[in-house]
C-alpha positions in Angstrom: -19.1 176.6 77.8 -17.7 178.7 80.6 -15.5 177.2 83.4 -17.7 178.6 86.5 -20.5 176.5 84.4 -18.5 173.6 84.2 -17.5 174.1 88.3 -21.2 174.5 88.8 -22.3 171.1 87.0 -19.4 169.0 88.5 -20.4 170.2 92.5 -24.1 169.3 91.4 -23.0 166.1 90.5 -20.9 165.1 93.2 -23.7 166.4 95.5 -26.3 164.5 93.8 -24.0 161.3 94.3 -23.4 161.7 97.9 -27.2 162.2 98.6 -28.0 158.7 96.3 -25.2 157.2 98.2 -27.0 157.8 101.6 -30.1 157.3 100.6 -30.0 154.3 98.7 -26.7 152.4 99.2 -27.7 150.7 102.8 -31.2 149.6 101.6 -29.4 147.8 98.4 -26.7 146.4 100.3 -29.6 144.9 102.9 -31.9 143.8 99.4 -29.1 142.3 97.9 -26.8 141.0 100.4 -29.4 139.4 103.0 -31.1 137.2 100.8 -28.0 135.9 98.8 -26.2 135.1 102.3 -29.4 133.6 104.0 -29.7 131.1 101.0 -26.1 130.0 100.6 -26.3 129.5 104.7 -29.4 127.4 104.6 -28.2 125.5 101.8 -25.1 124.9 103.6 -26.8 124.0 106.9 -29.1 121.4 104.8 -26.2 119.8 103.2 -24.4 119.5 106.5 -26.9 117.8 107.9 -27.6 115.5 105.1 -23.6 114.8 105.3 -24.0 114.0 108.9 -26.8 111.7 108.2 -25.0 109.6 105.8 -22.0 109.6 108.4 -23.5 108.5 111.3 -25.2 105.6 108.9 -21.6 104.6 107.7 -20.5 104.3 111.5 -18.3 107.8 110.7 -17.4 110.3 112.9 -19.8 113.4 112.7 -18.9 117.5 111.9 -20.2 120.7 112.8 -19.3 123.8 111.6 -21.7 126.8 112.4 -21.3 129.9 110.8 -22.0 132.2 113.4 -22.0 135.9 112.0 -21.4 137.3 108.5 -20.7 141.1 108.4 -20.5 142.6 105.0 -18.6 146.1 104.6 -20.0 147.8 101.6 -18.2 150.6 100.0 -19.7 153.4 97.5 -17.5 155.5 96.1 -18.3 158.5 93.1 -15.8 160.3 90.9 -16.7 163.5 88.5 -14.2 165.2 86.1 -15.0 168.2 83.9 -12.9 169.5 81.3 -12.9 172.3 78.8 -11.3 173.1 75.4 -10.8 176.1 73.1 -10.8 178.0 75.7 -11.1 181.5 74.6 -13.0 180.9 71.6 -16.3 182.0 70.5 -19.1 179.6 70.5 -20.9 179.1 67.1 -23.5 176.9 65.9 -22.0 176.4 62.6 -19.9 173.0 61.9 -17.9 171.5 59.4 -17.7 167.8 58.4 -19.8 167.2 61.8 -17.1 169.1 64.2 -18.4 171.7 66.6 -16.6 174.8 66.7 -16.0 177.2 69.5 -15.7 176.5 73.2 -16.3 173.0 74.4 -16.9 171.2 78.1 -17.6 167.7 79.1 -18.5 166.2 82.1 -18.0 162.6 83.1 -18.7 160.4 86.4 -18.2 157.2 87.5 -19.3 155.3 90.4 -17.6 152.2 92.4 -19.4 149.6 94.7 -17.7 146.6 96.8 -18.4 144.3 99.2 -16.4 142.9 101.7 -17.6 140.2 103.6 -16.2 139.1 106.8 -18.0 135.2 107.7 -17.2 133.9 111.2 -17.0 130.0 111.0 -17.3 127.7 114.5 -16.3 124.1 114.2 -17.8 122.1 116.9 -15.2 121.1 119.3 -14.5 120.3 123.0 -17.3 120.8 125.5 -19.9 122.5 123.2 -19.6 119.5 120.8 -20.5 117.0 123.9 -23.3 119.4 125.1 -24.7 119.8 121.8 -24.8 115.9 120.6 -25.3 114.4 123.5 -27.7 116.4 125.9 -31.2 114.7 125.7 -33.8 116.9 124.1 -35.9 118.0 126.8 -39.7 117.8 127.5 -39.9 121.5 126.9 -38.6 121.3 123.4 -41.2 118.1 123.0 -43.8 120.6 124.0 -42.7 123.5 121.9 -42.3 121.1 118.7 -46.1 120.0 119.0 -47.0 123.3 119.4 -45.5 124.2 116.6 -47.9 121.6 114.6 -45.5 119.0 114.4 -46.9 115.9 114.1 -46.5 113.6 117.0 -45.9 110.5 115.1 -42.3 111.4 114.0 -41.9 114.0 116.8 -42.1 110.7 119.4 -40.7 108.2 117.1 -37.6 110.0 116.6 -37.0 111.9 120.1 -37.9 109.2 122.2 -36.2 106.1 123.4 -38.5 105.0 126.0 -42.3 106.0 126.4 -43.3 103.2 128.6 -42.0 100.9 131.7 -41.8 98.1 129.1 -39.5 98.3 126.3 -42.1 96.1 124.1 -45.1 98.8 124.5 -43.5 101.4 122.7 -44.9 100.9 119.5 -48.6 100.0 120.5 -48.7 103.0 122.9 -47.3 105.0 119.9 -49.6 103.6 117.2 -52.6 104.5 119.9 -51.1 108.4 120.2 -50.8 108.7 116.7 -54.6 107.9 115.8 -55.5 109.8 119.0 -53.4 112.7 117.3 -55.6 112.3 114.0 -58.5 112.9 115.6 -57.0 116.1 117.3 -57.9 114.4 120.8 -54.9 115.2 122.7 -52.7 117.8 123.8 -49.1 117.5 125.0 -47.9 120.1 127.4 -44.2 119.8 129.3 -45.0 119.8 133.2 -43.1 119.4 136.5 -44.5 116.2 138.2 -45.6 116.4 141.8 -44.2 112.7 141.9 -40.6 113.6 141.3 -40.7 116.3 144.0 -39.3 116.4 147.3 -38.4 118.6 150.1 -34.7 118.3 149.1 -35.4 119.7 145.6 -37.0 123.0 147.5 -34.1 124.1 149.9 -35.1 126.4 152.7 -34.5 130.1 152.0 -33.1 132.8 154.2 -36.2 134.6 156.7 -37.4 137.8 154.7 -36.7 135.9 151.0 -39.5 133.4 150.7 -41.5 136.2 148.4 -38.4 137.4 146.7 -38.1 136.7 142.8 -34.6 137.2 142.4 -31.6 134.7 142.8 -31.6 131.1 141.9 -33.8 130.0 144.5 -36.8 131.7 143.1 -36.7 130.0 140.2 -39.3 127.2 139.4 -37.9 123.9 138.7 -37.7 122.7 135.7 -40.5 120.9 134.0 -39.5 117.2 134.0 -42.8 115.3 132.6 -44.6 115.4 129.2 -48.0 115.4 130.0 -50.8 113.8 127.7 -54.4 115.2 128.2 -57.3 114.2 126.4 -59.6 116.9 124.8 -63.2 116.8 125.8 -65.4 115.1 123.4 -68.0 116.4 120.9 -70.9 116.5 122.0 -73.0 114.9 119.3 -76.3 116.3 117.7 -78.4 113.1 117.2 -77.8 109.2 118.0 -76.8 109.1 114.2 -74.3 112.2 114.5 -70.7 111.0 113.1 -69.2 112.7 116.2 -71.0 109.9 118.2 -68.8 107.2 116.6 -65.5 109.1 116.9 -66.0 109.8 120.7 -66.6 106.1 121.1 -63.1 105.0 119.5 -61.5 107.8 121.1 -63.0 106.3 124.2 -61.8 103.2 123.3 -58.1 104.2 122.2 -57.8 106.1 125.5 -58.7 103.3 127.9 -56.1 101.0 125.8 -53.5 103.6 127.1 -54.9 103.6 130.3 -54.2 99.9 130.3 -50.7 100.3 129.5 -49.6 103.0 132.0 -52.0 101.3 134.7 -49.6 101.2 137.9 -47.8 104.3 137.0 -49.7 107.4 137.6 -51.4 108.9 140.5 -54.4 108.0 142.4 -57.6 109.0 140.9 -61.0 108.7 142.4 -64.2 109.4 140.0 -67.2 111.1 141.5 -69.5 108.1 141.3 -67.3 105.2 141.3 -70.4 102.7 141.9 -71.8 104.0 138.6 -68.4 103.2 137.2 -68.3 99.7 139.0 -71.6 98.6 137.7 -70.7 99.2 133.8 -67.4 97.5 134.1 -64.9 100.0 134.4 -62.3 100.8 136.9 -58.8 102.8 136.5 -57.7 100.8 139.1 -58.8 97.6 137.8 -56.0 96.0 135.3 -58.4 93.4 133.9 -61.2 95.9 133.7 -59.1 98.0 131.2 -58.2 95.2 129.4 -61.2 94.0 128.6 -63.1 97.2 128.1 -63.4 96.7 124.2 -65.9 94.0 124.6 -67.5 96.2 127.5 -67.8 98.8 125.0 -69.6 96.3 122.3 -72.0 95.3 124.6 -73.1 98.7 126.3 -73.3 100.3 122.6 -75.7 103.2 124.2 -73.2 104.6 126.5 -72.7 108.2 126.2 -68.8 108.7 126.2 -68.8 112.0 127.9 -70.4 110.5 130.8 -68.2 107.1 130.7 -64.8 109.3 130.8 -65.8 110.7 134.2 -64.8 107.3 135.4 -61.5 108.0 134.3 -58.4 110.3 134.4 -58.0 112.7 131.5 -54.2 112.8 131.3 -51.2 111.0 131.5 -48.0 112.0 132.9 -44.7 110.9 131.2 -42.2 111.3 133.7 -38.4 112.0 132.5 -37.0 111.4 136.2 -37.7 108.7 139.2 -40.5 108.7 141.8 -39.6 109.6 145.3 -39.6 106.7 147.4 -42.0 108.4 149.6 -44.6 109.3 146.7 -44.0 105.7 145.2 -45.3 104.4 148.2 -48.3 106.4 148.9 -49.6 106.6 145.5 -48.9 102.3 145.1 -47.4 102.8 142.1 -45.4 99.6 140.7 -42.4 101.3 139.8 -41.0 104.7 140.3 -38.9 104.4 137.3 -39.0 106.9 134.4 -41.8 106.7 131.7 -40.2 108.9 129.4 -36.6 109.2 127.9 -35.3 111.1 125.0 -32.4 110.7 122.8 -29.6 113.3 122.1 -29.0 114.8 118.7 -26.5 112.4 117.8 -28.8 109.5 119.4 -31.3 110.6 117.1 -29.3 110.2 114.1 -28.2 106.8 115.7 -31.5 105.8 116.3 -33.2 106.8 112.8 -30.0 105.3 110.5 -28.8 101.9 112.5 -30.7 98.4 112.2 -32.3 96.8 113.2 -35.6 99.1 113.5 -34.0 101.8 111.4 -36.2 105.1 110.8 -34.6 106.2 108.0 -34.1 103.8 104.6 -31.5 104.0 102.3 -33.3 102.3 99.2 -32.6 102.2 95.3 -34.3 104.1 93.0 -36.2 101.0 92.0 -37.4 100.3 95.4 -38.3 103.9 96.2 -40.5 104.0 93.0 -42.3 100.6 94.4 -42.6 102.0 98.2 -43.9 105.5 97.0 -46.2 103.6 94.2 -47.9 101.8 97.4 -51.9 103.4 97.6 -51.1 104.3 101.0 -48.2 106.3 100.5 -49.6 108.7 97.8 -50.8 111.6 100.4 -48.3 113.5 100.4 -50.0 116.0 101.9 -51.5 114.8 105.0 -49.1 111.8 105.7 -46.2 112.0 107.8 -44.7 108.8 107.3 -44.0 106.0 104.5 -45.5 102.7 105.8 -43.3 99.9 104.0 -44.2 96.1 103.3 -42.2 93.7 104.9 -41.0 92.2 101.4 -39.8 96.1 101.2 -37.4 96.1 104.1 -33.9 95.6 104.1 -33.0 92.2 105.2 -31.3 93.6 108.5 -33.8 96.1 109.1 -36.1 93.2 111.3 -34.1 90.1 111.4 -35.5 87.0 113.7 -33.7 84.4 115.2 -34.3 81.0 113.2 -36.4 79.8 116.2 -38.5 82.2 115.6 -38.5 82.7 111.6 -41.8 81.2 111.3 -43.5 83.0 113.7 -42.3 86.2 112.1 -43.8 84.9 108.7 -46.9 84.4 110.3 -47.2 87.8 111.4 -46.2 89.4 108.4 -48.5 88.2 106.1 -51.0 89.1 108.7 -50.1 92.6 109.0 -49.6 92.9 105.0 -52.9 91.6 104.3 -54.4 94.3 107.0 -52.2 96.8 105.3 -53.9 96.1 101.9 -57.3 96.1 103.3 -57.1 99.2 105.7 -58.1 102.6 105.0 -55.6 104.5 103.8 -55.9 107.3 106.1 -56.2 105.2 109.3 -53.0 103.0 109.4 -52.1 103.5 113.0 -53.7 101.0 115.1 -54.2 97.3 114.2 -57.2 96.8 116.1 -57.8 93.9 118.5 -60.2 91.4 117.4 -62.6 89.6 119.2 -60.6 86.4 121.1 -57.2 88.2 119.9 -55.1 87.9 123.2 -53.5 90.7 124.5 -50.1 89.1 123.4 -50.9 89.0 119.9 -52.5 92.4 119.6 -49.1 94.2 120.9 -46.8 91.7 118.8 -48.9 92.5 115.5 -48.6 96.6 116.6 -45.3 96.0 117.1 -44.3 94.9 113.7 -46.8 97.8 112.4 -44.7 100.4 114.0 -41.5 98.8 112.6 -42.5 99.0 109.0 -42.8 103.4 109.4 -39.9 105.2 107.7 -39.5 109.2 107.8 -37.4 110.0 105.4 -36.2 107.8 102.4 -32.7 108.0 100.7 -31.8 107.2 97.6 -28.8 105.6 97.1 -27.3 105.5 93.4 -24.9 105.3 90.6 -26.0 108.2 88.8 -26.5 111.7 89.6 -30.0 113.1 90.6 -32.0 115.0 88.1 -33.7 116.7 90.7 -32.8 116.6 94.5 -33.9 118.5 97.5 -30.9 117.5 98.8 -27.5 115.4 97.4 -24.1 114.2 98.1 -21.6 112.2 96.5 -19.1 109.8 98.7 -17.3 106.8 97.7 -19.0 106.4 94.4 -22.0 106.8 95.5 -25.0 109.5 94.9 -27.2 110.0 98.4 -30.1 111.9 97.6 -33.7 113.0 98.9 -35.8 113.5 95.9 -37.2 116.8 95.1 -41.2 115.8 94.8 -40.6 113.8 97.8 -42.5 115.9 100.7 -43.1 113.2 103.4 -39.1 112.9 103.8 -38.5 116.9 103.7 -40.7 117.2 106.3 -38.9 114.8 108.7 -35.7 116.1 107.4 -36.4 119.4 108.8 -37.5 117.9 111.5 -34.1 116.5 112.2 -32.3 119.5 111.4 -34.7 121.6 113.8 -33.9 118.9 116.6 -29.4 119.7 116.1 -30.6 123.5 115.9 -32.1 123.5 119.2 -29.6 121.9 120.8 -26.8 124.3 119.7 -24.6 126.1 121.7 -24.8 129.8 121.3 -21.3 131.5 120.3 -19.2 133.0 123.0 -17.0 135.1 120.7 -17.9 139.0 120.5 -19.7 140.3 117.6 -17.7 141.5 114.8 -18.3 145.4 114.7 -19.3 146.5 111.1 -19.0 149.7 108.9 -21.0 150.9 106.0 -19.0 153.3 104.2 -21.0 155.3 101.5 -19.2 158.7 100.8 -20.8 161.5 102.3 -23.9 160.1 104.1 
């Protein structure tokens, strides 16, 4: 083989190597790197959230370390070498003892691929820590999460500290909202309340700037209310249409909601107040709203689509107080905010601390007991576990000694009702004939306190199948790999923490990818 031919092969090999590097190294780097980095960042973020849940439960400080940027510098280099031996000899096809006679040439090539990742961590400290952890969740965030198909029960139970003026009504209201949402009867929208606006909040603009679209004065005021809308009823095809019974149930629950919020909403006047008064229903009459269940039973022939015209079809949960002028003009009983939300750390504390935790730490045996209840087996459509009073920790729902007998009676009534109720309708303890409103509230409060959104198993042995796990102080903590309900709500808590994250103020890194002559 001549030197000229060797050089030709070497040149071709070099060119091919460079072309291959230019065309394929970049895509290969993305293909191999993106999934690996994404997977490990997701895994460690999940681990960090889980560790912080356990830390808050054990009254320890939280710690957040964000991976703000990953830049991987990739290098591709190729080597090609050639050699010729027996220069001057004539090529021959004869061989002796397996040795090739004559002039011999050889070409050797090699390639090296290296990746040098540069990862930027940002520990959450100082003002950024305070802003992320103690800023309340906004109504816009709640509306966006609802629009993203998160179930209203864990969404409101985990994120809100108040839903009504009366703290004791939170669970009765949440129970009603949960059942109405199960019918797809509600819409939740972040809005700006007219009752909280005042001339002071809309400062006068200089002349000529009224229609300007620039500047801070042109920005609309932020949303400060979560408005609940009742969706229109389905028109039934006949008197036996199942939609008719669903509409009647929705109407019944909606009137109960209006009773809870009576005196907190803007004035409403029906188009036909005489007919509404005739059927015993007035949006401004508290006693009629409270007794509507009995009215509905007596007037079974009423069309829900006609009855709903007597009532407002929206309820505004404000996060700001009502202005004094509008408080007087609307005749409200209070101008205090109706809705208050937790911050990120508040969500963790509310979910883990007793009494009334939303996350239950259980032994392996208690986990098997709770998940074996018939009403806890529908993992696909359920968004919470419902415990029995005997399966709670003692500190979860304590009662003073003077009320121990009443608590025992309430626990037994709720236990019997859960055992008999339809597994898909464990939202509202229904008001029976002759039941006082106080008893109705008490039983629904107890029912709401038995919901758990995450079960964290605490044991001595490492888990065989864990969604996420952590070993601390001689104990293993983990969420079971088959526990879909806990996983759903764990992801919701992770979203709450992520939504409150502060963007990094550091300038981005300038990465380079070297692939030879590409």
